[in-house]
mmCIF file of the N, C-alpha and C atoms, coordinates in Angstrom:
data_MODEL
# 
_entry.id   MODEL 
# 
loop_
_atom_site.group_PDB 
_atom_site.id 
_atom_site.type_symbol 
_atom_site.label_atom_id 
_atom_site.label_alt_id 
_atom_site.label_comp_id 
_atom_site.label_asym_id 
_atom_site.label_entity_id 
_atom_site.label_seq_id 
_atom_site.pdbx_PDB_ins_code 
_atom_site.Cartn_x 
_atom_site.Cartn_y 
_atom_site.Cartn_z 
_atom_site.occupancy 
_atom_site.B_iso_or_equiv 
_atom_site.pdbx_formal_charge 
_atom_site.auth_seq_id 
_atom_site.auth_comp_id 
_atom_site.auth_asym_id 
_atom_site.auth_atom_id 
_atom_site.pdbx_PDB_model_num 
ATOM 1   N N  . MET A 1 1  ? -123.284 -9.078  64.401 1.00 0.00 ? 1  MET A N  1 
ATOM 2   C CA . MET A 1 1  ? -121.866 -9.094  64.061 1.00 0.00 ? 1  MET A CA 1 
ATOM 3   C C  . MET A 1 1  ? -121.432 -10.507 63.691 1.00 0.00 ? 1  MET A C  1 
ATOM 4   N N  . PHE A 1 2  ? -121.945 -11.483 64.431 1.00 0.00 ? 2  PHE A N  1 
ATOM 5   C CA . PHE A 1 2  ? -121.592 -12.873 64.139 1.00 0.00 ? 2  PHE A CA 1 
ATOM 6   C C  . PHE A 1 2  ? -122.105 -13.283 62.761 1.00 0.00 ? 2  PHE A C  1 
ATOM 7   N N  . GLU A 1 3  ? -123.305 -12.800 62.417 1.00 0.00 ? 3  GLU A N  1 
ATOM 8   C CA . GLU A 1 3  ? -123.882 -13.161 61.123 1.00 0.00 ? 3  GLU A CA 1 
ATOM 9   C C  . GLU A 1 3  ? -123.021 -12.633 59.980 1.00 0.00 ? 3  GLU A C  1 
ATOM 10  N N  . LEU A 1 4  ? -122.499 -11.417 60.142 1.00 0.00 ? 4  LEU A N  1 
ATOM 11  C CA . LEU A 1 4  ? -121.647 -10.851 59.099 1.00 0.00 ? 4  LEU A CA 1 
ATOM 12  C C  . LEU A 1 4  ? -120.377 -11.678 58.940 1.00 0.00 ? 4  LEU A C  1 
ATOM 13  N N  . THR A 1 5  ? -119.796 -12.068 60.054 1.00 0.00 ? 5  THR A N  1 
ATOM 14  C CA . THR A 1 5  ? -118.575 -12.872 60.000 1.00 0.00 ? 5  THR A CA 1 
ATOM 15  C C  . THR A 1 5  ? -118.869 -14.228 59.378 1.00 0.00 ? 5  THR A C  1 
ATOM 16  N N  . GLN A 1 6  ? -119.988 -14.808 59.757 1.00 0.00 ? 6  GLN A N  1 
ATOM 17  C CA . GLN A 1 6  ? -120.384 -16.109 59.227 1.00 0.00 ? 6  GLN A CA 1 
ATOM 18  C C  . GLN A 1 6  ? -120.598 -16.017 57.719 1.00 0.00 ? 6  GLN A C  1 
ATOM 19  N N  . LEU A 1 7  ? -121.246 -14.959 57.292 1.00 0.00 ? 7  LEU A N  1 
ATOM 20  C CA . LEU A 1 7  ? -121.513 -14.781 55.870 1.00 0.00 ? 7  LEU A CA 1 
ATOM 21  C C  . LEU A 1 7  ? -120.205 -14.638 55.105 1.00 0.00 ? 7  LEU A C  1 
ATOM 22  N N  . ARG A 1 8  ? -119.291 -13.870 55.675 1.00 0.00 ? 8  ARG A N  1 
ATOM 23  C CA . ARG A 1 8  ? -118.016 -13.660 55.007 1.00 0.00 ? 8  ARG A CA 1 
ATOM 24  C C  . ARG A 1 8  ? -117.262 -14.990 54.882 1.00 0.00 ? 8  ARG A C  1 
ATOM 25  N N  . THR A 1 9  ? -117.346 -15.804 55.922 1.00 0.00 ? 9  THR A N  1 
ATOM 26  C CA . THR A 1 9  ? -116.674 -17.105 55.896 1.00 0.00 ? 9  THR A CA 1 
ATOM 27  C C  . THR A 1 9  ? -117.293 -18.003 54.836 1.00 0.00 ? 9  THR A C  1 
ATOM 28  N N  . GLU A 1 10 ? -118.609 -17.994 54.734 1.00 0.00 ? 10 GLU A N  1 
ATOM 29  C CA . GLU A 1 10 ? -119.278 -18.827 53.737 1.00 0.00 ? 10 GLU A CA 1 
ATOM 30  C C  . GLU A 1 10 ? -118.940 -18.355 52.331 1.00 0.00 ? 10 GLU A C  1 
ATOM 31  N N  . ASN A 1 11 ? -118.852 -17.031 52.154 1.00 0.00 ? 11 ASN A N  1 
ATOM 32  C CA . ASN A 1 11 ? -118.501 -16.508 50.841 1.00 0.00 ? 11 ASN A CA 1 
ATOM 33  C C  . ASN A 1 11 ? -117.082 -16.916 50.464 1.00 0.00 ? 11 ASN A C  1 
ATOM 34  N N  . ARG A 1 12 ? -116.192 -16.874 51.456 1.00 0.00 ? 12 ARG A N  1 
ATOM 35  C CA . ARG A 1 12 ? -114.808 -17.256 51.197 1.00 0.00 ? 12 ARG A CA 1 
ATOM 36  C C  . ARG A 1 12 ? -114.752 -18.738 50.813 1.00 0.00 ? 12 ARG A C  1 
ATOM 37  N N  . TYR A 1 13 ? -115.567 -19.553 51.481 1.00 0.00 ? 13 TYR A N  1 
ATOM 38  C CA . TYR A 1 13 ? -115.600 -20.990 51.189 1.00 0.00 ? 13 TYR A CA 1 
ATOM 39  C C  . TYR A 1 13 ? -116.161 -21.242 49.786 1.00 0.00 ? 13 TYR A C  1 
ATOM 40  N N  . ALA A 1 14 ? -117.218 -20.486 49.436 1.00 0.00 ? 14 ALA A N  1 
ATOM 41  C CA . ALA A 1 14 ? -117.813 -20.636 48.112 1.00 0.00 ? 14 ALA A CA 1 
ATOM 42  C C  . ALA A 1 14 ? -116.813 -20.216 47.038 1.00 0.00 ? 14 ALA A C  1 
ATOM 43  N N  . LEU A 1 15 ? -116.082 -19.149 47.313 1.00 0.00 ? 15 LEU A N  1 
ATOM 44  C CA . LEU A 1 15 ? -115.078 -18.682 46.366 1.00 0.00 ? 15 LEU A CA 1 
ATOM 45  C C  . LEU A 1 15 ? -113.988 -19.739 46.205 1.00 0.00 ? 15 LEU A C  1 
ATOM 46  N N  . PHE A 1 16 ? -113.606 -20.349 47.320 1.00 0.00 ? 16 PHE A N  1 
ATOM 47  C CA . PHE A 1 16 ? -112.594 -21.401 47.295 1.00 0.00 ? 16 PHE A CA 1 
ATOM 48  C C  . PHE A 1 16 ? -113.070 -22.589 46.458 1.00 0.00 ? 16 PHE A C  1 
ATOM 49  N N  . LEU A 1 17 ? -114.348 -22.944 46.614 1.00 0.00 ? 17 LEU A N  1 
ATOM 50  C CA . LEU A 1 17 ? -114.897 -24.058 45.832 1.00 0.00 ? 17 LEU A CA 1 
ATOM 51  C C  . LEU A 1 17 ? -114.903 -23.719 44.345 1.00 0.00 ? 17 LEU A C  1 
ATOM 52  N N  . GLU A 1 18 ? -115.235 -22.464 44.023 1.00 0.00 ? 18 GLU A N  1 
ATOM 53  C CA . GLU A 1 18 ? -115.243 -22.056 42.620 1.00 0.00 ? 18 GLU A CA 1 
ATOM 54  C C  . GLU A 1 18 ? -113.847 -22.140 42.034 1.00 0.00 ? 18 GLU A C  1 
ATOM 55  N N  . LEU A 1 19 ? -112.855 -21.701 42.813 1.00 0.00 ? 19 LEU A N  1 
ATOM 56  C CA . LEU A 1 19 ? -111.473 -21.761 42.338 1.00 0.00 ? 19 LEU A CA 1 
ATOM 57  C C  . LEU A 1 19 ? -111.045 -23.209 42.118 1.00 0.00 ? 19 LEU A C  1 
ATOM 58  N N  . LEU A 1 20 ? -111.489 -24.099 43.011 1.00 0.00 ? 20 LEU A N  1 
ATOM 59  C CA . LEU A 1 20 ? -111.158 -25.518 42.855 1.00 0.00 ? 20 LEU A CA 1 
ATOM 60  C C  . LEU A 1 20 ? -111.771 -26.072 41.572 1.00 0.00 ? 20 LEU A C  1 
ATOM 61  N N  . GLN A 1 21 ? -113.020 -25.699 41.303 1.00 0.00 ? 21 GLN A N  1 
ATOM 62  C CA . GLN A 1 21 ? -113.688 -26.186 40.101 1.00 0.00 ? 21 GLN A CA 1 
ATOM 63  C C  . GLN A 1 21 ? -112.973 -25.691 38.857 1.00 0.00 ? 21 GLN A C  1 
ATOM 64  N N  . VAL A 1 22 ? -112.573 -24.423 38.880 1.00 0.00 ? 22 VAL A N  1 
ATOM 65  C CA . VAL A 1 22 ? -111.858 -23.861 37.734 1.00 0.00 ? 22 VAL A CA 1 
ATOM 66  C C  . VAL A 1 22 ? -110.545 -24.607 37.536 1.00 0.00 ? 22 VAL A C  1 
ATOM 67  N N  . PHE A 1 23 ? -109.864 -24.898 38.649 1.00 0.00 ? 23 PHE A N  1 
ATOM 68  C CA . PHE A 1 23 ? -108.594 -25.621 38.549 1.00 0.00 ? 23 PHE A CA 1 
ATOM 69  C C  . PHE A 1 23 ? -108.805 -27.020 37.992 1.00 0.00 ? 23 PHE A C  1 
ATOM 70  N N  . GLU A 1 24 ? -109.868 -27.686 38.437 1.00 0.00 ? 24 GLU A N  1 
ATOM 71  C CA . GLU A 1 24 ? -110.154 -29.035 37.951 1.00 0.00 ? 24 GLU A CA 1 
ATOM 72  C C  . GLU A 1 24 ? -110.481 -29.017 36.467 1.00 0.00 ? 24 GLU A C  1 
ATOM 73  N N  . LEU A 1 25 ? -111.231 -28.001 36.028 1.00 0.00 ? 25 LEU A N  1 
ATOM 74  C CA . LEU A 1 25 ? -111.550 -27.887 34.609 1.00 0.00 ? 25 LEU A CA 1 
ATOM 75  C C  . LEU A 1 25 ? -110.284 -27.675 33.799 1.00 0.00 ? 25 LEU A C  1 
ATOM 76  N N  . THR A 1 26 ? -109.398 -26.817 34.306 1.00 0.00 ? 26 THR A N  1 
ATOM 77  C CA . THR A 1 26 ? -108.148 -26.551 33.607 1.00 0.00 ? 26 THR A CA 1 
ATOM 78  C C  . THR A 1 26 ? -107.296 -27.808 33.556 1.00 0.00 ? 26 THR A C  1 
ATOM 79  N N  . GLN A 1 27 ? -107.249 -28.529 34.662 1.00 0.00 ? 27 GLN A N  1 
ATOM 80  C CA . GLN A 1 27 ? -106.478 -29.767 34.729 1.00 0.00 ? 27 GLN A CA 1 
ATOM 81  C C  . GLN A 1 27 ? -107.032 -30.784 33.735 1.00 0.00 ? 27 GLN A C  1 
ATOM 82  N N  . LEU A 1 28 ? -108.342 -30.893 33.680 1.00 0.00 ? 28 LEU A N  1 
ATOM 83  C CA . LEU A 1 28 ? -108.981 -31.833 32.766 1.00 0.00 ? 28 LEU A CA 1 
ATOM 84  C C  . LEU A 1 28 ? -108.658 -31.471 31.324 1.00 0.00 ? 28 LEU A C  1 
ATOM 85  N N  . ARG A 1 29 ? -108.712 -30.181 31.024 1.00 0.00 ? 29 ARG A N  1 
ATOM 86  C CA . ARG A 1 29 ? -108.433 -29.719 29.677 1.00 0.00 ? 29 ARG A CA 1 
ATOM 87  C C  . ARG A 1 29 ? -106.985 -30.044 29.302 1.00 0.00 ? 29 ARG A C  1 
ATOM 88  N N  . THR A 1 30 ? -106.083 -29.878 30.257 1.00 0.00 ? 30 THR A N  1 
ATOM 89  C CA . THR A 1 30 ? -104.669 -30.172 30.002 1.00 0.00 ? 30 THR A CA 1 
ATOM 90  C C  . THR A 1 30 ? -104.478 -31.654 29.714 1.00 0.00 ? 30 THR A C  1 
ATOM 91  N N  . GLU A 1 31 ? -105.142 -32.515 30.488 1.00 0.00 ? 31 GLU A N  1 
ATOM 92  C CA . GLU A 1 31 ? -105.026 -33.955 30.270 1.00 0.00 ? 31 GLU A CA 1 
ATOM 93  C C  . GLU A 1 31 ? -105.621 -34.346 28.922 1.00 0.00 ? 31 GLU A C  1 
ATOM 94  N N  . ASN A 1 32 ? -106.733 -33.704 28.552 1.00 0.00 ? 32 ASN A N  1 
ATOM 95  C CA . ASN A 1 32 ? -107.345 -34.009 27.266 1.00 0.00 ? 32 ASN A CA 1 
ATOM 96  C C  . ASN A 1 32 ? -106.421 -33.592 26.133 1.00 0.00 ? 32 ASN A C  1 
ATOM 97  N N  . ARG A 1 33 ? -105.759 -32.443 26.309 1.00 0.00 ? 33 ARG A N  1 
ATOM 98  C CA . ARG A 1 33 ? -104.846 -31.945 25.292 1.00 0.00 ? 33 ARG A CA 1 
ATOM 99  C C  . ARG A 1 33 ? -103.678 -32.921 25.132 1.00 0.00 ? 33 ARG A C  1 
ATOM 100 N N  . TYR A 1 34 ? -103.216 -33.466 26.254 1.00 0.00 ? 34 TYR A N  1 
ATOM 101 C CA . TYR A 1 34 ? -102.104 -34.422 26.216 1.00 0.00 ? 34 TYR A CA 1 
ATOM 102 C C  . TYR A 1 34 ? -102.531 -35.720 25.528 1.00 0.00 ? 34 TYR A C  1 
ATOM 103 N N  . ALA A 1 35 ? -103.747 -36.171 25.827 1.00 0.00 ? 35 ALA A N  1 
ATOM 104 C CA . ALA A 1 35 ? -104.258 -37.388 25.199 1.00 0.00 ? 35 ALA A CA 1 
ATOM 105 C C  . ALA A 1 35 ? -104.428 -37.169 23.701 1.00 0.00 ? 35 ALA A C  1 
ATOM 106 N N  . LEU A 1 36 ? -104.903 -35.997 23.325 1.00 0.00 ? 36 LEU A N  1 
ATOM 107 C CA . LEU A 1 36 ? -105.070 -35.666 21.912 1.00 0.00 ? 36 LEU A CA 1 
ATOM 108 C C  . LEU A 1 36 ? -103.708 -35.655 21.224 1.00 0.00 ? 36 LEU A C  1 
ATOM 109 N N  . PHE A 1 37 ? -102.723 -35.099 21.908 1.00 0.00 ? 37 PHE A N  1 
ATOM 110 C CA . PHE A 1 37 ? -101.359 -35.051 21.380 1.00 0.00 ? 37 PHE A CA 1 
ATOM 111 C C  . PHE A 1 37 ? -100.815 -36.466 21.172 1.00 0.00 ? 37 PHE A C  1 
ATOM 112 N N  . GLN A 1 38 ? -101.102 -37.356 22.110 1.00 0.00 ? 38 GLN A N  1 
ATOM 113 C CA . GLN A 1 38 ? -100.651 -38.747 21.993 1.00 0.00 ? 38 GLN A CA 1 
ATOM 114 C C  . GLN A 1 38 ? -101.319 -39.426 20.792 1.00 0.00 ? 38 GLN A C  1 
ATOM 115 N N  . GLU A 1 39 ? -102.582 -39.114 20.559 1.00 0.00 ? 39 GLU A N  1 
ATOM 116 C CA . GLU A 1 39 ? -103.295 -39.719 19.432 1.00 0.00 ? 39 GLU A CA 1 
ATOM 117 C C  . GLU A 1 39 ? -102.710 -39.230 18.111 1.00 0.00 ? 39 GLU A C  1 
ATOM 118 N N  . LEU A 1 40 ? -102.324 -37.953 18.085 1.00 0.00 ? 40 LEU A N  1 
ATOM 119 C CA . LEU A 1 40 ? -101.747 -37.395 16.868 1.00 0.00 ? 40 LEU A CA 1 
ATOM 120 C C  . LEU A 1 40 ? -100.403 -38.039 16.561 1.00 0.00 ? 40 LEU A C  1 
ATOM 121 N N  . LEU A 1 41 ? -99.684  -38.446 17.594 1.00 0.00 ? 41 LEU A N  1 
ATOM 122 C CA . LEU A 1 41 ? -98.402  -39.120 17.378 1.00 0.00 ? 41 LEU A CA 1 
ATOM 123 C C  . LEU A 1 41 ? -98.665  -40.524 16.846 1.00 0.00 ? 41 LEU A C  1 
# 
């Protein structure tokens, strides 16, 4: 029973890390878009 709970916790943590990476990629893309916009000006 403990192993199942532990596994679920690790999966939740891995999912959280994936969401963070996706957010960082999106944030980076937004900053790049802003920098590109500044260059166009």
